[in-house]
Biopython code that builds the backbone (N, CA, C, O; Angstrom):
import numpy as np
from Bio.PDB.StructureBuilder import StructureBuilder

atoms = [
    (1, "MET", "N", (180.136, 135.466, 44.170)),
    (1, "MET", "CA", (179.511, 135.257, 42.899)),
    (1, "MET", "C", (178.266, 136.102, 42.742)),
    (1, "MET", "O", (177.273, 135.910, 43.444)),
    (2, "GLU", "N", (178.326, 137.001, 41.850)),
    (2, "GLU", "CA", (177.225, 137.964, 41.605)),
    (2, "GLU", "C", (176.136, 137.227, 40.736)),
    (2, "GLU", "O", (176.397, 136.607, 39.705)),
    (3, "SER", "N", (174.986, 137.362, 41.239)),
    (3, "SER", "CA", (173.832, 136.876, 40.491)),
    (3, "SER", "C", (173.178, 137.694, 39.410)),
    (3, "SER", "O", (172.877, 138.858, 39.674)),
    (4, "LYS", "N", (172.942, 137.220, 38.272)),
    (4, "LYS", "CA", (172.397, 138.098, 37.251)),
    (4, "LYS", "C", (170.866, 137.739, 37.170)),
    (4, "LYS", "O", (170.131, 138.489, 36.526)),
    (5, "PHE", "N", (170.358, 136.635, 37.790)),
    (5, "PHE", "CA", (168.936, 136.455, 37.913)),
    (5, "PHE", "C", (168.472, 136.481, 39.336)),
    (5, "PHE", "O", (169.285, 136.275, 40.237)),
    (6, "LYS", "N", (167.343, 136.697, 39.561)),
    (6, "LYS", "CA", (166.706, 136.543, 41.046)),
    (6, "LYS", "C", (165.914, 135.132, 40.831)),
    (6, "LYS", "O", (165.840, 134.475, 39.793)),
    (7, "TYR", "N", (165.424, 134.894, 41.927)),
    (7, "TYR", "CA", (164.739, 133.527, 42.080)),
    (7, "TYR", "C", (163.467, 133.605, 42.858)),
    (7, "TYR", "O", (163.313, 134.437, 43.752)),
    (8, "GLN", "N", (162.563, 132.743, 42.521)),
    (8, "GLN", "CA", (161.223, 132.656, 43.188)),
    (8, "GLN", "C", (160.831, 131.131, 43.283)),
    (8, "GLN", "O", (160.933, 130.365, 42.324)),
    (9, "LEU", "N", (160.417, 130.800, 44.411)),
    (9, "LEU", "CA", (159.971, 129.401, 44.863)),
    (9, "LEU", "C", (158.388, 129.513, 44.311)),
    (9, "LEU", "O", (157.734, 130.540, 44.497)),
    (10, "THR", "N", (157.910, 128.477, 43.694)),
    (10, "THR", "CA", (156.521, 128.330, 43.549)),
    (10, "THR", "C", (155.910, 127.735, 44.970)),
    (10, "THR", "O", (156.643, 127.330, 45.873)),
    (11, "GLU", "N", (154.677, 127.739, 45.030)),
    (11, "GLU", "CA", (153.905, 127.410, 46.244)),
    (11, "GLU", "C", (154.371, 125.886, 46.446)),
    (11, "GLU", "O", (154.746, 125.584, 47.579)),
    (12, "LYS", "N", (154.379, 125.037, 45.585)),
    (12, "LYS", "CA", (154.705, 123.616, 45.713)),
    (12, "LYS", "C", (156.181, 123.509, 46.176)),
    (12, "LYS", "O", (156.431, 122.740, 47.105)),
    (13, "ALA", "N", (157.176, 124.224, 45.597)),
    (13, "ALA", "CA", (158.534, 124.254, 45.989)),
    (13, "ALA", "C", (158.653, 124.762, 47.532)),
    (13, "ALA", "O", (159.400, 124.200, 48.333)),
    (14, "ASN", "N", (157.915, 125.778, 47.837)),
    (14, "ASN", "CA", (157.917, 126.189, 49.244)),
    (14, "ASN", "C", (157.497, 125.104, 50.095)),
    (14, "ASN", "O", (158.201, 124.819, 51.064)),
    (15, "ASP", "N", (156.371, 124.422, 49.841)),
    (15, "ASP", "CA", (155.850, 123.434, 50.644)),
    (15, "ASP", "C", (156.751, 122.239, 50.660)),
    (15, "ASP", "O", (156.817, 121.618, 51.721)),
    (16, "ASP", "N", (157.491, 121.805, 49.580)),
    (16, "ASP", "CA", (158.506, 120.902, 49.514)),
    (16, "ASP", "C", (159.524, 121.122, 50.578)),
    (16, "ASP", "O", (159.889, 120.235, 51.349)),
    (17, "LEU", "N", (160.024, 122.506, 50.585)),
    (17, "LEU", "CA", (161.156, 122.833, 51.370)),
    (17, "LEU", "C", (160.664, 122.720, 52.891)),
    (17, "LEU", "O", (161.421, 122.250, 53.741)),
    (18, "ASP", "N", (159.395, 123.156, 53.206)),
    (18, "ASP", "CA", (158.988, 123.080, 54.470)),
    (18, "ASP", "C", (159.038, 121.645, 55.096)),
    (18, "ASP", "O", (159.535, 121.389, 56.193)),
    (19, "ASP", "N", (158.420, 120.696, 54.197)),
    (19, "ASP", "CA", (158.455, 119.260, 54.418)),
    (19, "ASP", "C", (159.711, 118.650, 54.754)),
    (19, "ASP", "O", (159.919, 117.895, 55.704)),
    (20, "ILE", "N", (160.629, 119.095, 53.781)),
    (20, "ILE", "CA", (162.145, 118.510, 53.917)),
    (20, "ILE", "C", (162.745, 118.934, 55.077)),
    (20, "ILE", "O", (163.206, 118.063, 55.815)),
    (21, "VAL", "N", (162.853, 120.269, 55.445)),
    (21, "VAL", "CA", (163.497, 120.743, 56.682)),
    (21, "VAL", "C", (162.700, 120.198, 57.900)),
    (21, "VAL", "O", (163.354, 119.756, 58.844)),
    (22, "GLY", "N", (161.356, 120.193, 57.959)),
    (22, "GLY", "CA", (160.712, 119.597, 59.074)),
    (22, "GLY", "C", (161.019, 118.191, 59.183)),
    (22, "GLY", "O", (161.189, 117.781, 60.332)),
    (23, "TYR", "N", (161.134, 117.318, 58.185)),
    (23, "TYR", "CA", (161.378, 115.977, 58.268)),
    (23, "TYR", "C", (162.791, 115.728, 58.867)),
    (23, "TYR", "O", (162.975, 114.963, 59.814)),
    (24, "ILE", "N", (163.799, 116.445, 58.232)),
    (24, "ILE", "CA", (165.272, 116.330, 58.748)),
    (24, "ILE", "C", (165.182, 116.759, 60.397)),
    (24, "ILE", "O", (165.517, 115.997, 61.305)),
    (25, "ALA", "N", (164.699, 118.038, 60.575)),
    (25, "ALA", "CA", (164.914, 118.641, 61.936)),
    (25, "ALA", "C", (164.143, 117.868, 62.860)),
    (25, "ALA", "O", (164.704, 117.462, 63.877)),
    (26, "VAL", "N", (162.801, 117.575, 62.630)),
    (26, "VAL", "CA", (162.043, 117.019, 63.590)),
    (26, "VAL", "C", (161.883, 115.515, 63.527)),
    (26, "VAL", "O", (162.020, 114.902, 64.586)),
    (27, "GLU", "N", (161.626, 114.876, 62.475)),
    (27, "GLU", "CA", (161.397, 113.507, 62.400)),
    (27, "GLU", "C", (162.828, 112.742, 62.609)),
    (27, "GLU", "O", (162.874, 111.709, 63.278)),
    (28, "LEU", "N", (163.925, 113.270, 62.036)),
    (28, "LEU", "CA", (165.283, 112.740, 62.224)),
    (28, "LEU", "C", (166.000, 113.288, 63.433)),
    (28, "LEU", "O", (167.075, 112.790, 63.769)),
    (29, "SER", "N", (165.437, 114.333, 64.135)),
    (29, "SER", "CA", (165.919, 115.026, 65.076)),
    (29, "SER", "C", (167.436, 115.542, 64.890)),
    (29, "SER", "O", (168.334, 115.383, 65.717)),
    (30, "ASN", "N", (167.537, 116.133, 63.755)),
    (30, "ASN", "CA", (168.800, 116.472, 63.277)),
    (30, "ASN", "C", (168.851, 117.961, 62.831)),
    (30, "ASN", "O", (168.904, 118.212, 61.627)),
    (31, "SER", "N", (168.840, 118.792, 63.602)),
    (31, "SER", "CA", (168.846, 120.383, 63.271)),
    (31, "SER", "C", (169.924, 120.724, 62.536)),
    (31, "SER", "O", (169.772, 121.573, 61.658)),
    (32, "LYS", "N", (171.112, 120.176, 62.735)),
    (32, "LYS", "CA", (172.464, 120.412, 62.011)),
    (32, "LYS", "C", (172.252, 120.093, 60.568)),
    (32, "LYS", "O", (172.527, 120.879, 59.661)),
    (33, "ALA", "N", (171.762, 118.927, 60.404)),
    (33, "ALA", "CA", (171.570, 118.604, 59.007)),
    (33, "ALA", "C", (170.563, 119.252, 58.244)),
    (33, "ALA", "O", (170.699, 119.392, 57.029)),
    (34, "ALA", "N", (169.438, 119.711, 58.936)),
    (34, "ALA", "CA", (168.498, 120.627, 58.341)),
    (34, "ALA", "C", (169.285, 121.942, 57.918)),
    (34, "ALA", "O", (169.174, 122.414, 56.786)),
    (35, "SER", "N", (170.041, 122.466, 58.848)),
    (35, "SER", "CA", (170.661, 123.715, 58.577)),
    (35, "SER", "C", (171.712, 123.540, 57.422)),
    (35, "SER", "O", (171.869, 124.437, 56.593)),
    (36, "ASP", "N", (172.410, 122.399, 57.383)),
    (36, "ASP", "CA", (173.394, 122.223, 56.260)),
    (36, "ASP", "C", (172.657, 122.090, 54.958)),
    (36, "ASP", "O", (173.207, 122.517, 53.943)),
    (37, "PHE", "N", (171.460, 121.536, 54.886)),
    (37, "PHE", "CA", (170.612, 121.278, 53.806)),
    (37, "PHE", "C", (170.379, 122.621, 53.190)),
    (37, "PHE", "O", (170.651, 122.871, 52.015)),
    (38, "LEU", "N", (169.819, 123.545, 54.105)),
    (38, "LEU", "CA", (169.469, 124.900, 53.698)),
    (38, "LEU", "C", (170.643, 125.698, 53.127)),
    (38, "LEU", "O", (170.504, 126.504, 52.207)),
    (39, "ASP", "N", (171.741, 125.444, 53.691)),
    (39, "ASP", "CA", (172.973, 126.189, 53.188)),
    (39, "ASP", "C", (173.444, 125.604, 51.870)),
    (39, "ASP", "O", (173.984, 126.405, 51.107)),
    (40, "GLU", "N", (173.348, 124.520, 51.526)),
    (40, "GLU", "CA", (173.630, 123.834, 50.302)),
    (40, "GLU", "C", (172.567, 124.264, 49.393)),
    (40, "GLU", "O", (172.902, 124.695, 48.290)),
    (41, "LEU", "N", (171.281, 124.203, 49.722)),
    (41, "LEU", "CA", (170.214, 124.776, 48.835)),
    (41, "LEU", "C", (170.514, 126.162, 48.368)),
    (41, "LEU", "O", (170.465, 126.440, 47.169)),
    (42, "GLN", "N", (170.829, 127.057, 49.304)),
    (42, "GLN", "CA", (171.161, 128.448, 48.944)),
    (42, "GLN", "C", (172.327, 128.415, 48.076)),
    (42, "GLN", "O", (172.310, 129.228, 47.152)),
    (43, "ARG", "N", (173.246, 127.717, 48.166)),
    (43, "ARG", "CA", (174.455, 127.757, 47.324)),
    (43, "ARG", "C", (174.091, 127.285, 46.027)),
    (43, "ARG", "O", (174.511, 127.938, 45.072)),
    (44, "ILE", "N", (173.333, 126.196, 45.791)),
    (44, "ILE", "CA", (172.954, 125.779, 44.470)),
    (44, "ILE", "C", (171.979, 126.799, 43.790)),
    (44, "ILE", "O", (172.082, 127.028, 42.585)),
    (45, "ILE", "N", (170.895, 127.499, 44.680)),
    (45, "ILE", "CA", (170.100, 128.493, 43.899)),
    (45, "ILE", "C", (171.086, 129.610, 43.436)),
    (45, "ILE", "O", (171.030, 130.025, 42.279)),
    (46, "GLU", "N", (171.955, 130.080, 44.300)),
    (46, "GLU", "CA", (172.948, 131.074, 43.769)),
    (46, "GLU", "C", (173.658, 130.732, 42.401)),
    (46, "GLU", "O", (173.794, 131.498, 41.448)),
    (47, "GLU", "N", (174.057, 129.503, 42.495)),
    (47, "GLU", "CA", (174.854, 128.924, 41.217)),
    (47, "GLU", "C", (173.689, 129.049, 40.023)),
    (47, "GLU", "O", (173.960, 129.583, 38.948)),
    (48, "ALA", "N", (172.578, 128.592, 40.271)),
    (48, "ALA", "CA", (171.627, 128.636, 39.088)),
    (48, "ALA", "C", (171.313, 130.215, 38.787)),
    (48, "ALA", "O", (171.090, 130.586, 37.634)),
    (49, "CYS", "N", (171.309, 131.010, 39.759)),
    (49, "CYS", "CA", (170.979, 132.501, 39.243)),
    (49, "CYS", "C", (172.136, 132.966, 38.643)),
    (49, "CYS", "O", (171.968, 133.798, 37.751)),
    (50, "SER", "N", (173.410, 132.594, 38.944)),
    (50, "SER", "CA", (174.542, 133.118, 38.143)),
    (50, "SER", "C", (174.785, 132.510, 36.820)),
    (50, "SER", "O", (175.331, 133.105, 35.892)),
    (51, "PHE", "N", (174.295, 131.136, 36.775)),
    (51, "PHE", "CA", (174.486, 130.374, 35.535)),
    (51, "PHE", "C", (173.201, 129.632, 35.303)),
    (51, "PHE", "O", (173.089, 128.474, 35.705)),
    (52, "PRO", "N", (172.356, 130.164, 34.756)),
    (52, "PRO", "CA", (170.810, 129.576, 34.704)),
    (52, "PRO", "C", (170.816, 128.327, 33.790)),
    (52, "PRO", "O", (169.920, 127.506, 33.982)),
    (53, "GLU", "N", (171.611, 128.121, 32.942)),
    (53, "GLU", "CA", (171.798, 126.891, 32.077)),
    (53, "GLU", "C", (172.683, 125.901, 32.747)),
    (53, "GLU", "O", (172.932, 124.890, 32.091)),
    (54, "SER", "N", (173.189, 126.004, 33.901)),
    (54, "SER", "CA", (174.066, 125.035, 34.373)),
    (54, "SER", "C", (173.502, 123.653, 34.784)),
    (54, "SER", "O", (174.130, 122.595, 34.774)),
    (55, "GLY", "N", (172.164, 123.847, 35.161)),
    (55, "GLY", "CA", (171.525, 122.516, 35.551)),
    (55, "GLY", "C", (171.241, 121.682, 34.412)),
    (55, "GLY", "O", (170.963, 122.183, 33.322)),
    (56, "ALA", "N", (171.303, 120.243, 34.629)),
    (56, "ALA", "CA", (171.005, 119.379, 33.572)),
    (56, "ALA", "C", (169.557, 119.468, 32.943)),
    (56, "ALA", "O", (168.557, 119.358, 33.653)),
    (57, "PRO", "N", (169.500, 119.649, 31.727)),
    (57, "PRO", "CA", (168.029, 119.735, 30.981)),
    (57, "PRO", "C", (167.263, 118.480, 31.408)),
    (57, "PRO", "O", (167.829, 117.389, 31.472)),
    (58, "VAL", "N", (165.961, 118.649, 31.700)),
    (58, "VAL", "CA", (165.100, 117.524, 32.061)),
    (58, "VAL", "C", (164.371, 117.205, 30.799)),
    (58, "VAL", "O", (163.619, 118.011, 30.251)),
    (59, "SER", "N", (164.652, 115.839, 30.294)),
    (59, "SER", "CA", (163.854, 115.411, 29.151)),
    (59, "SER", "C", (163.005, 114.294, 29.574)),
    (59, "SER", "O", (163.443, 113.222, 29.993)),
    (60, "ASN", "N", (161.689, 114.618, 29.433)),
    (60, "ASN", "CA", (160.672, 113.779, 29.838)),
    (60, "ASN", "C", (159.509, 113.931, 28.931)),
    (60, "ASN", "O", (159.350, 115.020, 28.379)),
    (61, "GLU", "N", (158.598, 112.868, 28.695)),
    (61, "GLU", "CA", (157.520, 113.128, 27.841)),
    (61, "GLU", "C", (156.406, 114.000, 28.314)),
    (61, "GLU", "O", (155.450, 114.316, 27.604)),
    (62, "PHE", "N", (156.580, 114.370, 29.552)),
    (62, "PHE", "CA", (155.537, 115.337, 30.156)),
    (62, "PHE", "C", (156.009, 116.663, 30.117)),
    (62, "PHE", "O", (155.234, 117.554, 30.465)),
    (63, "LEU", "N", (157.289, 116.975, 29.707)),
    (63, "LEU", "CA", (157.742, 118.347, 29.661)),
    (63, "LEU", "C", (158.430, 118.585, 28.269)),
    (63, "LEU", "O", (159.489, 119.212, 28.243)),
    (64, "SER", "N", (157.882, 118.122, 27.139)),
    (64, "SER", "CA", (158.417, 118.120, 25.911)),
    (64, "SER", "C", (158.866, 119.635, 25.327)),
    (64, "SER", "O", (159.802, 119.824, 24.550)),
    (65, "ASN", "N", (158.008, 120.637, 25.867)),
    (65, "ASN", "CA", (158.064, 121.871, 25.275)),
    (65, "ASN", "C", (158.555, 122.898, 26.283)),
    (65, "ASN", "O", (158.290, 124.089, 26.121)),
    (66, "THR", "N", (159.211, 122.497, 27.240)),
    (66, "THR", "CA", (159.692, 123.393, 28.345)),
    (66, "THR", "C", (161.242, 123.297, 28.477)),
    (66, "THR", "O", (161.903, 122.401, 27.953)),
    (67, "LYS", "N", (161.688, 124.177, 29.132)),
    (67, "LYS", "CA", (163.127, 124.578, 29.556)),
    (67, "LYS", "C", (163.492, 124.103, 30.972)),
    (67, "LYS", "O", (164.439, 124.598, 31.583)),
    (68, "VAL", "N", (162.828, 123.272, 31.401)),
    (68, "VAL", "CA", (163.082, 122.808, 32.938)),
    (68, "VAL", "C", (164.511, 122.289, 32.960)),
    (68, "VAL", "O", (164.982, 121.697, 31.989)),
    (69, "ARG", "N", (165.236, 122.527, 34.137)),
    (69, "ARG", "CA", (166.465, 122.008, 34.486)),
    (69, "ARG", "C", (166.295, 121.479, 35.801)),
    (69, "ARG", "O", (165.326, 121.690, 36.529)),
    (70, "LYS", "N", (167.470, 120.658, 36.109)),
    (70, "LYS", "CA", (167.581, 120.127, 37.555)),
    (70, "LYS", "C", (168.974, 120.221, 38.000)),
    (70, "LYS", "O", (169.932, 120.196, 37.227)),
    (71, "LYS", "N", (169.060, 120.338, 39.377)),
    (71, "LYS", "CA", (170.237, 120.268, 39.966)),
    (71, "LYS", "C", (170.166, 119.415, 41.286)),
    (71, "LYS", "O", (169.103, 119.323, 41.899)),
    (72, "LEU", "N", (171.221, 118.846, 41.679)),
    (72, "LEU", "CA", (171.216, 117.840, 42.886)),
    (72, "LEU", "C", (171.680, 118.722, 44.190)),
    (72, "LEU", "O", (172.520, 119.622, 44.203)),
    (73, "ILE", "N", (170.943, 118.242, 45.226)),
    (73, "ILE", "CA", (171.158, 118.808, 46.612)),
    (73, "ILE", "C", (171.185, 117.633, 47.452)),
    (73, "ILE", "O", (170.152, 117.268, 48.014)),
    (74, "GLY", "N", (172.314, 116.987, 47.591)),
    (74, "GLY", "CA", (172.294, 115.715, 48.369)),
    (74, "GLY", "C", (171.409, 114.572, 47.795)),
    (74, "GLY", "O", (171.613, 114.106, 46.674)),
    (75, "ASN", "N", (170.509, 114.183, 48.539)),
    (75, "ASN", "CA", (169.571, 113.166, 48.033)),
    (75, "ASN", "C", (168.279, 113.670, 47.321)),
    (75, "ASN", "O", (167.390, 112.920, 46.917)),
    (76, "TYR", "N", (168.278, 115.043, 47.213)),
    (76, "TYR", "CA", (167.170, 115.877, 46.735)),
    (76, "TYR", "C", (167.459, 116.380, 45.173)),
    (76, "TYR", "O", (168.595, 116.477, 44.709)),
    (77, "ILE", "N", (166.457, 116.627, 44.575)),
    (77, "ILE", "CA", (166.488, 117.177, 43.326)),
    (77, "ILE", "C", (165.700, 118.508, 43.253)),
    (77, "ILE", "O", (164.519, 118.501, 43.602)),
    (78, "MET", "N", (166.292, 119.669, 42.813)),
    (78, "MET", "CA", (165.632, 120.857, 42.598)),
    (78, "MET", "C", (165.338, 120.991, 41.166)),
    (78, "MET", "O", (166.254, 120.969, 40.344)),
    (79, "TYR", "N", (164.068, 121.135, 40.812)),
    (79, "TYR", "CA", (163.643, 121.444, 39.422)),
    (79, "TYR", "C", (163.394, 122.894, 39.427)),
    (79, "TYR", "O", (162.804, 123.512, 40.313)),
    (80, "TYR", "N", (163.995, 123.463, 38.151)),
    (80, "TYR", "CA", (163.747, 124.853, 38.054)),
    (80, "TYR", "C", (163.585, 125.362, 36.636)),
    (80, "TYR", "O", (163.892, 124.578, 35.738)),
    (81, "GLN", "N", (163.191, 126.441, 36.345)),
    (81, "GLN", "CA", (162.928, 126.919, 34.921)),
    (81, "GLN", "C", (163.441, 128.354, 34.892)),
    (81, "GLN", "O", (162.916, 129.196, 35.621)),
    (82, "PRO", "N", (164.386, 128.644, 34.126)),
    (82, "PRO", "CA", (164.974, 129.947, 33.999)),
    (82, "PRO", "C", (164.013, 130.843, 32.930)),
    (82, "PRO", "O", (163.569, 130.337, 31.900)),
    (83, "ASP", "N", (163.787, 132.084, 33.277)),
    (83, "ASP", "CA", (162.964, 133.018, 32.543)),
    (83, "ASP", "C", (164.031, 134.059, 32.124)),
    (83, "ASP", "O", (164.445, 134.919, 32.902)),
    (84, "PHE", "N", (164.437, 133.931, 30.881)),
    (84, "PHE", "CA", (165.484, 134.901, 30.302)),
    (84, "PHE", "C", (165.032, 136.333, 30.199)),
    (84, "PHE", "O", (165.784, 137.284, 30.413)),
    (85, "GLU", "N", (163.791, 136.437, 29.867)),
    (85, "GLU", "CA", (163.217, 137.733, 29.521)),
    (85, "GLU", "C", (163.036, 138.460, 31.005)),
    (85, "GLU", "O", (163.456, 139.600, 31.204)),
    (86, "GLU", "N", (162.459, 137.785, 31.878)),
    (86, "GLU", "CA", (162.325, 138.460, 33.304)),
    (86, "GLU", "C", (163.662, 138.321, 34.103)),
    (86, "GLU", "O", (163.808, 138.997, 35.122)),
    (87, "LYS", "N", (164.654, 137.457, 33.674)),
    (87, "LYS", "CA", (165.819, 137.250, 34.446)),
    (87, "LYS", "C", (165.433, 136.715, 35.815)),
    (87, "LYS", "O", (165.743, 137.333, 36.833)),
    (88, "ASN", "N", (164.788, 135.619, 35.846)),
    (88, "ASN", "CA", (164.238, 135.019, 37.104)),
    (88, "ASN", "C", (164.281, 133.608, 36.867)),
    (88, "ASN", "O", (164.025, 133.131, 35.761)),
    (89, "ILE", "N", (164.642, 132.828, 38.004)),
    (89, "ILE", "CA", (164.704, 131.405, 38.168)),
    (89, "ILE", "C", (163.460, 130.990, 38.929)),
    (89, "ILE", "O", (163.314, 131.332, 40.102)),
    (90, "PHE", "N", (162.645, 130.327, 38.344)),
    (90, "PHE", "CA", (161.463, 129.663, 39.018)),
    (90, "PHE", "C", (161.795, 128.392, 39.595)),
    (90, "PHE", "O", (162.089, 127.450, 38.859)),
    (91, "ILE", "N", (161.778, 128.287, 40.749)),
    (91, "ILE", "CA", (162.134, 126.999, 41.392)),
    (91, "ILE", "C", (160.742, 126.209, 41.598)),
    (91, "ILE", "O", (159.900, 126.580, 42.416)),
    (92, "LEU", "N", (160.608, 125.214, 40.866)),
    (92, "LEU", "CA", (159.346, 124.473, 40.636)),
    (92, "LEU", "C", (159.125, 123.433, 41.702)),
    (92, "LEU", "O", (158.018, 123.413, 42.240)),
    (93, "ARG", "N", (160.036, 122.575, 42.070)),
    (93, "ARG", "CA", (159.929, 121.552, 43.035)),
    (93, "ARG", "C", (161.271, 121.289, 43.635)),
    (93, "ARG", "O", (162.295, 121.594, 43.023)),
    (94, "ILE", "N", (161.293, 120.756, 44.764)),
    (94, "ILE", "CA", (162.469, 120.159, 45.481)),
    (94, "ILE", "C", (162.011, 118.851, 46.137)),
    (94, "ILE", "O", (161.344, 118.797, 47.170)),
    (95, "VAL", "N", (162.428, 117.835, 45.443)),
    (95, "VAL", "CA", (162.024, 116.479, 45.847)),
    (95, "VAL", "C", (163.007, 115.548, 46.204)),
    (95, "VAL", "O", (164.153, 115.728, 45.792)),
    (96, "TYR", "N", (162.761, 114.652, 46.853)),
    (96, "TYR", "CA", (163.578, 113.487, 47.317)),
    (96, "TYR", "C", (163.776, 112.688, 46.050)),
    (96, "TYR", "O", (162.820, 112.403, 45.329)),
    (97, "GLY", "N", (165.009, 112.328, 45.778)),
    (97, "GLY", "CA", (165.513, 111.662, 44.483)),
    (97, "GLY", "C", (165.064, 110.241, 44.209)),
    (97, "GLY", "O", (165.351, 109.706, 43.139)),
    (98, "ARG", "N", (164.372, 109.618, 45.139)),
    (98, "ARG", "CA", (163.949, 108.257, 44.798)),
    (98, "ARG", "C", (162.445, 108.276, 44.743)),
    (98, "ARG", "O", (161.839, 107.205, 44.795)),
    (99, "ARG", "N", (161.828, 109.370, 44.647)),
    (99, "ARG", "CA", (160.425, 109.423, 44.381)),
    (99, "ARG", "C", (160.114, 109.173, 42.967)),
    (99, "ARG", "O", (161.042, 109.232, 42.160)),
    (100, "ASN", "N", (158.947, 108.905, 42.573)),
    (100, "ASN", "CA", (158.377, 108.676, 41.198)),
    (100, "ASN", "C", (158.500, 109.905, 40.481)),
    (100, "ASN", "O", (157.602, 110.739, 40.595)),
    (101, "MET", "N", (159.526, 110.136, 39.731)),
    (101, "MET", "CA", (159.737, 111.424, 39.040)),
    (101, "MET", "C", (158.888, 111.655, 37.864)),
    (101, "MET", "O", (158.747, 112.812, 37.468)),
    (102, "ASP", "N", (158.301, 110.669, 37.256)),
    (102, "ASP", "CA", (157.215, 110.917, 36.164)),
    (102, "ASP", "C", (156.044, 111.509, 36.698)),
    (102, "ASP", "O", (155.442, 112.357, 36.039)),
    (103, "GLU", "N", (155.590, 111.097, 38.005)),
    (103, "GLU", "CA", (154.570, 111.612, 38.649)),
    (103, "GLU", "C", (154.650, 113.020, 38.982)),
    (103, "GLU", "O", (153.736, 113.825, 38.802)),
    (104, "ILE", "N", (155.921, 113.310, 39.535)),
    (104, "ILE", "CA", (156.217, 114.675, 39.938)),
    (104, "ILE", "C", (156.236, 115.587, 38.749)),
    (104, "ILE", "O", (155.704, 116.695, 38.796)),
    (105, "LEU", "N", (156.837, 115.137, 37.697)),
    (105, "LEU", "CA", (157.006, 116.068, 36.340)),
    (105, "LEU", "C", (155.628, 116.170, 35.831)),
    (105, "LEU", "O", (155.356, 117.262, 35.334)),
    (106, "ARG", "N", (154.729, 115.313, 35.841)),
    (106, "ARG", "CA", (153.488, 115.418, 35.246)),
    (106, "ARG", "C", (152.694, 116.458, 35.957)),
    (106, "ARG", "O", (151.801, 117.070, 35.370)),
    (107, "LYS", "N", (152.971, 116.658, 37.105)),
    (107, "LYS", "CA", (152.168, 117.727, 37.834)),
    (107, "LYS", "C", (152.752, 118.985, 38.165)),
    (107, "LYS", "O", (152.292, 119.730, 39.031)),
    (108, "LEU", "N", (153.825, 119.235, 37.436)),
    (108, "LEU", "CA", (154.555, 120.609, 37.590)),
    (108, "LEU", "C", (153.695, 121.685, 37.030)),
    (108, "LEU", "O", (153.117, 121.554, 35.951)),
    (109, "ASP", "N", (153.614, 122.765, 37.780)),
    (109, "ASP", "CA", (152.988, 124.028, 37.354)),
    (109, "ASP", "C", (153.833, 124.913, 36.462)),
    (109, "ASP", "O", (154.711, 125.609, 36.972)),
    (110, "LEU", "N", (153.618, 124.921, 35.176)),
    (110, "LEU", "CA", (154.449, 125.592, 34.365)),
    (110, "LEU", "C", (153.705, 126.840, 33.802)),
    (110, "LEU", "O", (154.281, 127.606, 33.029)),
]
sb = StructureBuilder()
sb.init_structure("model")
sb.init_model(0)
sb.init_chain("A")
sb.init_seg("    ")
for serial, (resi, resn, name, xyz) in enumerate(atoms, 1):
    if name == "N":
        sb.init_residue(resn, " ", resi, " ")
    sb.init_atom(name, np.array(xyz, "f"), 0.0, 1.0, " ", f" {name:<3s}", serial, name[0])
structure = sb.get_structure()
């Protein structure tokens, strides 16, 4: 699948990813699950790069004027924003799905 967009993780998304992989690999002692998560994340990112509007739009009072979208990766949610002029996908956060999403969305750096 050829990507028409590139992608970039924000600092928060990069921190999220480090925390998730560390938790799975170290705390849960499951390096295979951590590797599987990274493989699935890469697949989802490639899908978003090929089809930037494929993620579900996020409708939330804190994001009324944005084009933020989300995709599921197992128990996690990847929030991203496509930039059609720059042909770039900005990955804003990757968070556990049972967290307080209003709080997460309130603090997105857009």
